[in-house]
Backbone as JSON Lines, residues from 0, in Angstrom:
{"i":0,"aa":"M","n":[-20.07,-9.73,2.29],"ca":[-18.69,-10.06,2.67],"c":[-17.81,-10.09,1.43]}
{"i":1,"aa":"P","n":[-16.62,-9.48,1.48],"ca":[-15.73,-9.47,0.32],"c":[-15.32,-10.88,-0.07]}
{"i":2,"aa":"E","n":[-15.15,-11.06,-1.36],"ca":[-14.71,-12.36,-1.86],"c":[-13.2,-12.5,-1.73]}
{"i":3,"aa":"K","n":[-12.73,-13.68,-2.16],"ca":[-11.29,-13.98,-2.12],"c":[-10.53,-13.0,-3.01]}
{"i":4,"aa":"N","n":[-9.24,-12.91,-2.8],"ca":[-8.36,-12.07,-3.6],"c":[-8.13,-12.74,-4.95]}
{"i":5,"aa":"V","n":[-8.5,-12.06,-6.04],"ca":[-8.3,-12.62,-7.37],"c":[-6.99,-12.14,-8.0]}
{"i":6,"aa":"Y","n":[-6.32,-11.18,-7.35],"ca":[-5.1,-10.63,-7.94],"c":[-3.97,-11.66,-7.84]}
{"i":7,"aa":"V","n":[-3.33,-11.95,-8.96],"ca":[-2.33,-13.02,-9.02],"c":[-0.91,-12.52,-9.21]}
{"i":8,"aa":"K","n":[-0.69,-11.23,-9.26],"ca":[0.63,-10.69,-9.59],"c":[1.38,-10.08,-8.41]}
{"i":9,"aa":"N","n":[0.96,-10.33,-7.16],"ca":[1.73,-9.83,-6.03],"c":[3.1,-10.49,-6.07]}
{"i":10,"aa":"A","n":[4.1,-9.71,-6.37],"ca":[5.45,-10.23,-6.52],"c":[6.11,-10.32,-5.15]}
{"i":11,"aa":"V","n":[6.27,-11.52,-4.67],"ca":[6.95,-11.72,-3.4],"c":[8.42,-11.91,-3.74]}
{"i":12,"aa":"T","n":[9.18,-10.85,-3.55],"ca":[10.59,-10.87,-3.91],"c":[11.44,-10.81,-2.65]}
{"i":13,"aa":"G","n":[12.67,-11.23,-2.81],"ca":[13.61,-11.14,-1.71],"c":[14.1,-9.71,-1.56]}
{"i":14,"aa":"A","n":[15.13,-9.56,-0.75],"ca":[15.73,-8.24,-0.55],"c":[16.35,-7.78,-1.86]}
{"i":15,"aa":"T","n":[16.07,-6.56,-2.22],"ca":[16.64,-5.98,-3.43],"c":[17.47,-4.77,-3.05]}
{"i":16,"aa":"P","n":[18.56,-4.52,-3.78],"ca":[19.38,-3.35,-3.46],"c":[18.54,-2.07,-3.51]}
{"i":17,"aa":"N","n":[18.71,-1.25,-2.49],"ca":[18.04,0.05,-2.42],"c":[18.85,0.91,-1.47]}
{"i":18,"aa":"P","n":[18.51,2.19,-1.31],"ca":[19.33,3.06,-0.45],"c":[19.5,2.56,0.99]}
{"i":19,"aa":"L","n":[18.56,1.78,1.52],"ca":[18.67,1.29,2.89],"c":[19.37,-0.05,2.99]}
{"i":20,"aa":"M","n":[19.42,-0.78,1.89],"ca":[20.09,-2.09,1.85],"c":[20.89,-2.18,0.55]}
{"i":21,"aa":"P","n":[22.03,-1.46,0.47],"ca":[22.77,-1.43,-0.79],"c":[23.33,-2.78,-1.22]}
{"i":22,"aa":"A","n":[23.67,-3.63,-0.28],"ca":[24.2,-4.97,-0.59],"c":[23.49,-5.97,0.32]}
{"i":23,"aa":"P","n":[22.27,-6.41,-0.04],"ca":[21.48,-7.26,0.84],"c":[22.2,-8.55,1.23]}
{"i":24,"aa":"D","n":[22.07,-8.9,2.52],"ca":[22.65,-10.15,3.03],"c":[21.53,-11.01,3.6]}
{"i":25,"aa":"E","n":[21.89,-12.06,4.35],"ca":[20.87,-12.97,4.87],"c":[19.92,-12.3,5.86]}
{"i":26,"aa":"H","n":[20.39,-11.27,6.58],"ca":[19.52,-10.55,7.51],"c":[18.5,-9.7,6.74]}
{"i":27,"aa":"D","n":[18.96,-9.13,5.62],"ca":[18.04,-8.38,4.76],"c":[17.01,-9.31,4.13]}
{"i":28,"aa":"E","n":[17.44,-10.5,3.73],"ca":[16.52,-11.49,3.16],"c":[15.46,-11.88,4.18]}
{"i":29,"aa":"A","n":[15.87,-12.08,5.42],"ca":[14.92,-12.43,6.48],"c":[13.92,-11.29,6.69]}
{"i":30,"aa":"F","n":[14.42,-10.05,6.68],"ca":[13.52,-8.91,6.81],"c":[12.54,-8.87,5.64]}
{"i":31,"aa":"A","n":[13.04,-9.04,4.41],"ca":[12.18,-9.0,3.23],"c":[11.09,-10.06,3.31]}
{"i":32,"aa":"E","n":[11.45,-11.24,3.77],"ca":[10.46,-12.32,3.9],"c":[9.37,-11.94,4.9]}
{"i":33,"aa":"T","n":[9.78,-11.38,6.03],"ca":[8.81,-10.95,7.05],"c":[7.95,-9.8,6.53]}
{"i":34,"aa":"A","n":[8.59,-8.82,5.91],"ca":[7.86,-7.66,5.38],"c":[6.86,-8.1,4.32]}
{"i":35,"aa":"N","n":[7.27,-9.01,3.44],"ca":[6.35,-9.51,2.41],"c":[5.11,-10.14,3.04]}
{"i":36,"aa":"R","n":[5.32,-10.92,4.08],"ca":[4.18,-11.57,4.73],"c":[3.27,-10.53,5.37]}
{"i":37,"aa":"I","n":[3.85,-9.55,6.06],"ca":[3.06,-8.48,6.68],"c":[2.24,-7.75,5.62]}
{"i":38,"aa":"L","n":[2.88,-7.42,4.51],"ca":[2.21,-6.66,3.46],"c":[1.14,-7.48,2.74]}
{"i":39,"aa":"Q","n":[1.48,-8.72,2.39],"ca":[0.52,-9.55,1.67],"c":[-0.69,-9.87,2.54]}
{"i":40,"aa":"D","n":[-0.47,-10.25,3.8],"ca":[-1.59,-10.5,4.69],"c":[-2.34,-9.21,5.01]}
{"i":41,"aa":"G","n":[-1.6,-8.13,5.2],"ca":[-2.21,-6.84,5.54],"c":[-3.16,-6.34,4.48]}
{"i":42,"aa":"V","n":[-2.75,-6.43,3.21],"ca":[-3.58,-5.92,2.13],"c":[-4.89,-6.71,2.03]}
{"i":43,"aa":"E","n":[-4.81,-8.01,2.29],"ca":[-6.0,-8.86,2.25],"c":[-6.9,-8.59,3.46]}
{"i":44,"aa":"L","n":[-6.31,-8.55,4.65],"ca":[-7.1,-8.32,5.87],"c":[-7.8,-6.97,5.85]}
{"i":45,"aa":"L","n":[-7.11,-5.94,5.38],"ca":[-7.7,-4.61,5.36],"c":[-8.94,-4.57,4.47]}
{"i":46,"aa":"R","n":[-8.86,-5.19,3.3],"ca":[-10.0,-5.2,2.39],"c":[-11.22,-5.84,3.05]}
{"i":47,"aa":"H","n":[-10.99,-6.93,3.78],"ca":[-12.09,-7.62,4.46],"c":[-12.57,-6.84,5.69]}
{"i":48,"aa":"L","n":[-11.66,-6.24,6.43],"ca":[-12.02,-5.48,7.63],"c":[-12.98,-4.34,7.31]}
{"i":49,"aa":"I","n":[-12.68,-3.59,6.27],"ca":[-13.49,-2.42,5.94],"c":[-14.65,-2.78,5.01]}
{"i":50,"aa":"G","n":[-14.48,-3.83,4.22],"ca":[-15.51,-4.2,3.25],"c":[-15.37,-3.43,1.96]}
{"i":51,"aa":"A","n":[-14.28,-3.66,1.26],"ca":[-14.01,-2.97,0.0],"c":[-13.64,-3.99,-1.07]}
{"i":52,"aa":"H","n":[-13.73,-3.55,-2.31],"ca":[-13.37,-4.42,-3.43],"c":[-11.89,-4.31,-3.8]}
{"i":53,"aa":"Q","n":[-11.23,-3.24,-3.38],"ca":[-9.82,-3.05,-3.71],"c":[-9.03,-2.58,-2.49]}
{"i":54,"aa":"S","n":[-7.84,-3.12,-2.36],"ca":[-6.91,-2.67,-1.32],"c":[-5.51,-2.73,-1.92]}
{"i":55,"aa":"A","n":[-4.68,-1.8,-1.52],"ca":[-3.29,-1.8,-1.99],"c":[-2.4,-1.2,-0.92]}
{"i":56,"aa":"I","n":[-1.2,-1.73,-0.85],"ca":[-0.16,-1.2,0.04],"c":[1.1,-1.06,-0.8]}
{"i":57,"aa":"A","n":[1.73,0.09,-0.71],"ca":[2.99,0.31,-1.43],"c":[4.03,0.82,-0.46]}
{"i":58,"aa":"I","n":[5.16,0.15,-0.41],"ca":[6.31,0.63,0.35],"c":[7.21,1.33,-0.66]}
{"i":59,"aa":"V","n":[7.55,2.58,-0.37],"ca":[8.33,3.4,-1.3],"c":[9.55,3.91,-0.54]}
{"i":60,"aa":"I","n":[10.7,3.31,-0.77],"ca":[11.91,3.68,-0.04],"c":[12.36,5.09,-0.42]}
{"i":61,"aa":"D","n":[12.51,5.93,0.59],"ca":[12.94,7.33,0.41],"c":[12.11,8.07,-0.64]}
{"i":62,"aa":"R","n":[10.81,7.7,-0.73],"ca":[9.9,8.33,-1.7],"c":[10.37,8.17,-3.15]}
{"i":63,"aa":"D","n":[11.19,7.18,-3.38],"ca":[11.71,6.91,-4.72],"c":[10.97,5.69,-5.28]}
{"i":64,"aa":"W","n":[10.13,5.92,-6.26],"ca":[9.25,4.87,-6.8],"c":[10.01,3.79,-7.55]}
{"i":65,"aa":"R","n":[11.31,3.97,-7.78],"ca":[12.09,2.88,-8.38],"c":[12.21,1.71,-7.41]}
{"i":66,"aa":"Y","n":[12.04,1.97,-6.13],"ca":[12.19,0.93,-5.11],"c":[10.85,0.52,-4.49]}
{"i":67,"aa":"V","n":[9.78,0.64,-5.24],"ca":[8.45,0.34,-4.71],"c":[8.25,-1.17,-4.56]}
{"i":68,"aa":"R","n":[7.56,-1.53,-3.5],"ca":[7.11,-2.91,-3.25],"c":[5.61,-2.78,-3.0]}
{"i":69,"aa":"K","n":[4.8,-3.31,-3.94],"ca":[3.37,-3.06,-3.88],"c":[2.6,-4.37,-3.86]}
{"i":70,"aa":"F","n":[1.55,-4.39,-3.05],"ca":[0.67,-5.55,-2.93],"c":[-0.77,-5.11,-3.12]}
{"i":71,"aa":"F","n":[-1.53,-5.89,-3.9],"ca":[-2.94,-5.63,-4.15],"c":[-3.8,-6.74,-3.57]}
{"i":72,"aa":"S","n":[-5.04,-6.42,-3.27],"ca":[-6.09,-7.41,-3.04],"c":[-7.31,-6.9,-3.79]}
{"i":73,"aa":"L","n":[-7.81,-7.71,-4.71],"ca":[-8.97,-7.36,-5.52],"c":[-10.05,-8.42,-5.35]}
{"i":74,"aa":"S","n":[-11.29,-7.98,-5.2],"ca":[-12.4,-8.94,-5.14],"c":[-12.68,-9.46,-6.55]}
{"i":75,"aa":"E","n":[-13.59,-10.43,-6.61],"ca":[-13.95,-11.02,-7.91],"c":[-14.55,-9.99,-8.86]}
{"i":76,"aa":"K","n":[-15.07,-8.9,-8.33],"ca":[-15.6,-7.83,-9.18],"c":[-14.52,-7.32,-10.13]}
{"i":77,"aa":"Y","n":[-13.25,-7.43,-9.71],"ca":[-12.13,-6.92,-10.5],"c":[-11.3,-8.04,-11.12]}
{"i":78,"aa":"A","n":[-11.94,-9.18,-11.39],"ca":[-11.23,-10.32,-11.98],"c":[-10.57,-9.97,-13.31]}
{"i":79,"aa":"A","n":[-11.12,-9.03,-14.04],"ca":[-10.53,-8.63,-15.32],"c":[-9.14,-8.02,-15.15]}
{"i":80,"aa":"W","n":[-8.81,-7.59,-13.94],"ca":[-7.5,-6.98,-13.67],"c":[-6.6,-7.92,-12.85]}
{"i":81,"aa":"A","n":[-6.92,-9.18,-12.8],"ca":[-6.14,-10.13,-11.99],"c":[-4.69,-10.23,-12.44]}
{"i":82,"aa":"D","n":[-4.4,-9.93,-13.7],"ca":[-3.03,-10.01,-14.23],"c":[-2.38,-8.63,-14.38]}
{"i":83,"aa":"Y","n":[-3.02,-7.57,-13.91],"ca":[-2.46,-6.23,-14.07],"c":[-1.11,-6.15,-13.35]}
{"i":84,"aa":"A","n":[-0.07,-5.8,-14.07],"ca":[1.27,-5.86,-13.46],"c":[2.15,-4.66,-13.77]}
{"i":85,"aa":"T","n":[1.59,-3.56,-14.22],"ca":[2.41,-2.39,-14.51],"c":[2.96,-1.81,-13.2]}
{"i":86,"aa":"P","n":[4.27,-1.59,-13.12],"ca":[4.85,-1.06,-11.88],"c":[4.29,0.32,-11.52]}
{"i":87,"aa":"A","n":[4.12,0.54,-10.24],"ca":[3.69,1.85,-9.75],"c":[4.82,2.85,-9.98]}
{"i":88,"aa":"V","n":[4.46,4.07,-10.4],"ca":[5.47,5.08,-10.7],"c":[5.31,6.35,-9.88]}
{"i":89,"aa":"G","n":[4.29,6.41,-9.02],"ca":[4.12,7.6,-8.18],"c":[3.61,8.79,-8.94]}
{"i":90,"aa":"Y","n":[2.5,8.61,-9.6],"ca":[1.91,9.63,-10.45],"c":[0.59,10.09,-9.85]}
{"i":91,"aa":"G","n":[0.25,11.33,-10.03],"ca":[-1.06,11.84,-9.64],"c":[-1.34,11.75,-8.15]}
{"i":92,"aa":"S","n":[-2.47,11.14,-7.81],"ca":[-2.94,11.08,-6.42],"c":[-1.96,10.36,-5.5]}
{"i":93,"aa":"H","n":[-1.33,9.3,-6.01],"ca":[-0.38,8.55,-5.18],"c":[0.83,9.4,-4.81]}
{"i":94,"aa":"A","n":[1.39,10.1,-5.77],"ca":[2.53,10.98,-5.49],"c":[2.1,12.1,-4.54]}
{"i":95,"aa":"W","n":[0.92,12.66,-4.78],"ca":[0.42,13.73,-3.93],"c":[0.29,13.27,-2.48]}
{"i":96,"aa":"L","n":[-0.24,12.04,-2.27],"ca":[-0.45,11.57,-0.9],"c":[0.87,11.48,-0.14]}
{"i":97,"aa":"L","n":[1.95,11.05,-0.8],"ca":[3.24,10.97,-0.11],"c":[3.73,12.36,0.29]}
{"i":98,"aa":"E","n":[3.42,13.36,-0.51],"ca":[3.79,14.74,-0.15],"c":[2.83,15.32,0.89]}
{"i":99,"aa":"H","n":[1.57,15.06,0.74],"ca":[0.52,15.54,1.67],"c":[0.76,14.95,3.06]}
{"i":100,"aa":"N","n":[1.14,13.69,3.09],"ca":[1.56,12.99,4.31],"c":[0.49,12.95,5.4]}
{"i":101,"aa":"R","n":[-0.78,12.96,4.99],"ca":[-1.9,12.84,5.91],"c":[-2.97,11.96,5.26]}
{"i":102,"aa":"P","n":[-3.81,11.32,6.07],"ca":[-4.86,10.47,5.5],"c":[-5.91,11.27,4.75]}
{"i":103,"aa":"V","n":[-6.56,10.61,3.8],"ca":[-7.66,11.21,3.05],"c":[-8.79,10.19,2.91]}
{"i":104,"aa":"R","n":[-9.99,10.73,2.79],"ca":[-11.17,9.91,2.49],"c":[-12.01,10.7,1.51]}
{"i":105,"aa":"F","n":[-12.05,10.2,0.27],"ca":[-12.76,10.9,-0.81],"c":[-13.87,10.04,-1.38]}
{"i":106,"aa":"T","n":[-14.98,10.67,-1.73],"ca":[-15.96,10.02,-2.59],"c":[-15.35,10.02,-4.0]}
{"i":107,"aa":"Q","n":[-15.98,9.34,-4.93],"ca":[-15.45,9.34,-6.3],"c":[-15.47,10.74,-6.88]}
{"i":108,"aa":"A","n":[-16.53,11.5,-6.63],"ca":[-16.62,12.87,-7.15],"c":[-15.51,13.75,-6.56]}
{"i":109,"aa":"E","n":[-15.25,13.6,-5.27],"ca":[-14.18,14.39,-4.63],"c":[-12.82,14.0,-5.18]}
{"i":110,"aa":"L","n":[-12.62,12.7,-5.41],"ca":[-11.34,12.24,-5.97],"c":[-11.12,12.83,-7.36]}
{"i":111,"aa":"E","n":[-12.12,12.74,-8.22],"ca":[-11.98,13.25,-9.58],"c":[-11.88,14.76,-9.64]}
{"i":112,"aa":"A","n":[-12.39,15.46,-8.64],"ca":[-12.3,16.92,-8.59],"c":[-10.98,17.4,-8.0]}
{"i":113,"aa":"H","n":[-10.23,16.49,-7.38],"ca":[-8.97,16.87,-6.73],"c":[-7.93,17.27,-7.77]}
{"i":114,"aa":"P","n":[-7.15,18.34,-7.5],"ca":[-6.15,18.79,-8.48],"c":[-5.08,17.73,-8.83]}
{"i":115,"aa":"A","n":[-4.84,16.77,-7.94],"ca":[-3.82,15.75,-8.22],"c":[-4.37,14.56,-9.02]}
{"i":116,"aa":"W","n":[-5.67,14.51,-9.23],"ca":[-6.27,13.39,-9.97],"c":[-5.8,13.44,-11.43]}
{"i":117,"aa":"R","n":[-5.22,12.34,-11.89],"ca":[-4.73,12.24,-13.26],"c":[-5.32,11.03,-14.0]}
{"i":118,"aa":"N","n":[-6.27,10.35,-13.38],"ca":[-6.91,9.18,-13.99],"c":[-5.89,8.17,-14.51]}
{"i":119,"aa":"F","n":[-4.82,7.97,-13.77],"ca":[-3.79,6.97,-14.05],"c":[-2.92,7.27,-15.27]}
{"i":120,"aa":"G","n":[-3.01,8.47,-15.81],"ca":[-2.12,8.87,-16.91],"c":[-2.17,7.88,-18.07]}
{"i":121,"aa":"T","n":[-1.01,7.38,-18.47],"ca":[-0.93,6.46,-19.61],"c":[-1.57,5.1,-19.3]}
{"i":122,"aa":"E","n":[-1.87,4.85,-18.02],"ca":[-2.51,3.59,-17.63],"c":[-4.04,3.7,-17.59]}
{"i":123,"aa":"A","n":[-4.58,4.86,-17.94],"ca":[-6.04,5.02,-17.96],"c":[-6.64,3.96,-18.87]}
{"i":124,"aa":"G","n":[-7.67,3.3,-18.36],"ca":[-8.31,2.23,-19.12],"c":[-7.68,0.87,-18.91]}
{"i":125,"aa":"K","n":[-6.46,0.86,-18.36],"ca":[-5.78,-0.41,-18.08],"c":[-5.76,-0.7,-16.58]}
{"i":126,"aa":"H","n":[-5.54,0.33,-15.77],"ca":[-5.49,0.22,-14.31],"c":[-6.9,-0.06,-13.79]}
{"i":127,"aa":"P","n":[-7.03,-0.87,-12.73],"ca":[-8.37,-1.04,-12.15],"c":[-8.98,0.32,-11.8]}
{"i":128,"aa":"P","n":[-10.22,0.58,-12.2],"ca":[-10.83,1.88,-11.9],"c":[-11.02,2.07,-10.4]}
{"i":129,"aa":"M","n":[-10.94,3.32,-9.98],"ca":[-11.18,3.62,-8.57],"c":[-12.62,4.09,-8.42]}
{"i":130,"aa":"R","n":[-13.19,3.76,-7.27],"ca":[-14.54,4.21,-6.94],"c":[-14.5,4.68,-5.48]}
{"i":131,"aa":"G","n":[-14.13,5.94,-5.32],"ca":[-13.87,6.47,-3.98],"c":[-12.47,6.04,-3.56]}
{"i":132,"aa":"W","n":[-11.92,6.74,-2.58],"ca":[-10.54,6.46,-2.19],"c":[-10.34,6.82,-0.73]}
{"i":133,"aa":"M","n":[-9.83,5.88,0.03],"ca":[-9.39,6.15,1.4],"c":[-7.94,5.72,1.43]}
{"i":134,"aa":"A","n":[-7.07,6.63,1.82],"ca":[-5.64,6.35,1.78],"c":[-4.94,7.05,2.93]}
{"i":135,"aa":"A","n":[-3.81,6.48,3.31],"ca":[-3.01,7.07,4.38],"c":[-1.55,6.74,4.15]}
{"i":136,"aa":"P","n":[-0.67,7.65,4.54],"ca":[0.76,7.32,4.49],"c":[1.09,6.32,5.59]}
{"i":137,"aa":"I","n":[2.1,5.51,5.36],"ca":[2.61,4.61,6.39],"c":[3.77,5.34,7.05]}
{"i":138,"aa":"I","n":[3.56,5.77,8.29],"ca":[4.5,6.63,9.0],"c":[5.09,5.88,10.18]}
{"i":139,"aa":"D","n":[6.42,5.93,10.33],"ca":[7.02,5.28,11.51],"c":[7.02,6.25,12.69]}
{"i":140,"aa":"R","n":[7.51,5.79,13.83],"ca":[7.43,6.61,15.05],"c":[8.3,7.87,14.98]}
{"i":141,"aa":"D","n":[9.24,7.91,14.03],"ca":[10.06,9.11,13.85],"c":[9.48,10.05,12.79]}
{"i":142,"aa":"G","n":[8.31,9.7,12.28],"ca":[7.66,10.54,11.27],"c":[8.11,10.28,9.85]}
{"i":143,"aa":"V","n":[8.9,9.23,9.62],"ca":[9.38,8.91,8.28],"c":[8.26,8.21,7.51]}
{"i":144,"aa":"N","n":[8.02,8.68,6.29],"ca":[7.0,8.11,5.43],"c":[7.6,6.94,4.66]}
{"i":145,"aa":"W","n":[7.0,5.75,4.84],"ca":[7.48,4.52,4.19],"c":[6.63,4.11,3.0]}
{"i":146,"aa":"G","n":[5.58,4.84,2.71],"ca":[4.71,4.48,1.6],"c":[3.27,4.81,1.9]}
{"i":147,"aa":"L","n":[2.35,4.02,1.33],"ca":[0.95,4.32,1.52],"c":[0.12,3.04,1.54]}
{"i":148,"aa":"I","n":[-1.03,3.18,2.15],"ca":[-2.02,2.11,2.24],"c":[-3.32,2.71,1.74]}
{"i":149,"aa":"Q","n":[-4.1,1.93,0.96],"ca":[-5.28,2.52,0.35],"c":[-6.38,1.49,0.1]}
{"i":150,"aa":"L","n":[-7.6,2.0,0.05],"ca":[-8.78,1.22,-0.3],"c":[-9.57,1.98,-1.35]}
{"i":151,"aa":"S","n":[-10.29,1.22,-2.17],"ca":[-11.21,1.82,-3.12],"c":[-12.4,0.9,-3.33]}
{"i":152,"aa":"D","n":[-13.5,1.46,-3.72],"ca":[-14.74,0.75,-4.05],"c":[-15.3,0.0,-2.85]}
{"i":153,"aa":"K","n":[-15.85,0.77,-1.92],"ca":[-16.51,0.13,-0.76],"c":[-17.67,-0.72,-1.27]}
{"i":154,"aa":"I","n":[-17.87,-1.85,-0.62],"ca":[-18.89,-2.78,-1.07],"c":[-20.28,-2.15,-1.04]}
{"i":155,"aa":"E","n":[-20.58,-1.38,0.0],"ca":[-21.88,-0.7,0.09],"c":[-21.66,0.76,0.45]}
{"i":156,"aa":"G","n":[-22.06,1.65,-0.43],"ca":[-21.98,3.08,-0.17],"c":[-20.57,3.63,-0.25]}
{"i":157,"aa":"D","n":[-20.37,4.76,0.43],"ca":[-19.06,5.41,0.48],"c":[-18.38,5.06,1.8]}
{"i":158,"aa":"F","n":[-17.08,5.29,1.85],"ca":[-16.34,5.09,3.09],"c":[-16.84,6.08,4.14]}
{"i":159,"aa":"T","n":[-16.98,5.61,5.38],"ca":[-17.54,6.43,6.45],"c":[-16.44,6.86,7.43]}
{"i":160,"aa":"E","n":[-16.83,7.71,8.36],"ca":[-15.91,8.14,9.41],"c":[-15.47,6.94,10.26]}
{"i":161,"aa":"D","n":[-16.4,6.02,10.55],"ca":[-16.04,4.8,11.29],"c":[-15.05,3.95,10.5]}
{"i":162,"aa":"D","n":[-15.28,3.82,9.18],"ca":[-14.33,3.09,8.34],"c":[-12.94,3.71,8.45]}
{"i":163,"aa":"E","n":[-12.91,5.03,8.4],"ca":[-11.63,5.74,8.47],"c":[-10.93,5.49,9.81]}
{"i":164,"aa":"T","n":[-11.69,5.49,10.89],"ca":[-11.1,5.22,12.21],"c":[-10.44,3.84,12.23]}
{"i":165,"aa":"H","n":[-11.16,2.81,11.75],"ca":[-10.6,1.46,11.72],"c":[-9.42,1.36,10.75]}
{"i":166,"aa":"F","n":[-9.55,2.01,9.62],"ca":[-8.5,2.05,8.61],"c":[-7.2,2.63,9.18]}
{"i":167,"aa":"L","n":[-7.32,3.75,9.89],"ca":[-6.13,4.4,10.45],"c":[-5.5,3.58,11.56]}
{"i":168,"aa":"R","n":[-6.31,2.91,12.35],"ca":[-5.76,2.01,13.37],"c":[-4.99,0.87,12.71]}
{"i":169,"aa":"F","n":[-5.54,0.35,11.61],"ca":[-4.87,-0.72,10.88],"c":[-3.57,-0.21,10.28]}
{"i":170,"aa":"A","n":[-3.58,0.98,9.7],"ca":[-2.36,1.56,9.12],"c":[-1.28,1.71,10.18]}
{"i":171,"aa":"D","n":[-1.68,2.15,11.37],"ca":[-0.72,2.29,12.47],"c":[-0.16,0.94,12.88]}
{"i":172,"aa":"L","n":[-1.01,-0.06,12.99],"ca":[-0.58,-1.41,13.34],"c":[0.39,-1.97,12.29]}
{"i":173,"aa":"L","n":[0.08,-1.74,11.02],"ca":[0.97,-2.17,9.94],"c":[2.34,-1.51,10.07]}
{"i":174,"aa":"S","n":[2.34,-0.22,10.36],"ca":[3.6,0.51,10.52],"c":[4.41,-0.04,11.69]}
{"i":175,"aa":"V","n":[3.74,-0.32,12.81],"ca":[4.42,-0.87,13.99],"c":[5.03,-2.24,13.65]}
{"i":176,"aa":"A","n":[4.28,-3.07,12.95],"ca":[4.78,-4.4,12.58],"c":[5.99,-4.31,11.66]}
{"i":177,"aa":"L","n":[5.94,-3.43,10.67],"ca":[7.08,-3.27,9.76],"c":[8.29,-2.7,10.5]}
{"i":178,"aa":"E","n":[8.04,-1.74,11.36],"ca":[9.14,-1.14,12.12],"c":[9.78,-2.15,13.06]}
{"i":179,"aa":"A","n":[8.99,-3.0,13.68],"ca":[9.54,-4.05,14.56],"c":[10.39,-5.03,13.75]}
{"i":180,"aa":"A","n":[9.93,-5.4,12.57],"ca":[10.71,-6.3,11.72],"c":[12.02,-5.64,11.31]}
{"i":181,"aa":"W","n":[11.98,-4.34,11.03],"ca":[13.19,-3.6,10.66],"c":[14.17,-3.55,11.84]}
{"i":182,"aa":"E","n":[13.65,-3.35,13.04],"ca":[14.51,-3.31,14.23],"c":[15.15,-4.67,14.49]}
{"i":183,"aa":"V","n":[14.43,-5.76,14.26],"ca":[15.02,-7.1,14.39],"c":[16.15,-7.25,13.39]}
{"i":184,"aa":"R","n":[15.91,-6.83,12.16],"ca":[16.95,-6.87,11.12],"c":[18.19,-6.1,11.56]}
{"i":185,"aa":"N","n":[17.98,-4.88,12.07],"ca":[19.11,-4.05,12.49],"c":[19.85,-4.68,13.69]}
{"i":186,"aa":"S","n":[19.1,-5.25,14.61],"ca":[19.71,-5.91,15.77],"c":[20.58,-7.07,15.32]}
{"i":187,"aa":"R","n":[20.09,-7.86,14.39],"ca":[20.86,-9.0,13.9],"c":[22.1,-8.57,13.14]}
{"i":188,"aa":"K","n":[22.01,-7.43,12.48],"ca":[23.16,-6.9,11.74],"c":[24.1,-6.12,12.66]}
{"i":189,"aa":"G","n":[23.62,-5.81,13.87],"ca":[24.43,-5.03,14.8],"c":[24.49,-3.56,14.43]}
{"i":190,"aa":"T","n":[23.42,-3.06,13.78],"ca":[23.37,-1.65,13.38],"c":[22.3,-0.93,14.16]}
{"i":191,"aa":"A","n":[22.42,0.37,14.27],"ca":[21.44,1.19,14.97],"c":[20.22,1.36,14.08]}
{"i":192,"aa":"T","n":[19.06,1.62,14.71],"ca":[17.83,1.84,13.93],"c":[17.81,3.21,13.33]}
């Protein structure tokens, strides 16, 4: 069974100016609070559901990494990275996944052989190492990509087809929850979705 989350740098921030909320108000703050809870709980639950040592969720507004909101869950195996706080910049595999816009499940060898693998660029040796990768874009019902959800380092063996099935159901549920929170925000503001 996965251990508790040792990552201490999940930044729970309020609404920040971005292309979708240029001047955040109290309705945007309420949305940000709800989204933060969905993301923080989601990243932890997913790691335990599948049985992995690492889980991460990144919301990337309009595929612009300047507006990323990222949450990690790391098991005690990764305690050395509990304070890792370098902002995500959308490099290598992460950037590729947003363009690819489909789920992937790679062993470590497949990940390292992939043309988009960059071993974290300037963060190599500082970023928590990956050991296999299962990732999917977070897609709303209109096909808009809101970011990505990912797991690495399965507790036993490699990620399986069954793991992927559960993972994708969870990703869909996460998307539905975020979209519902966004619709509540829009309703309160009196704007269309």
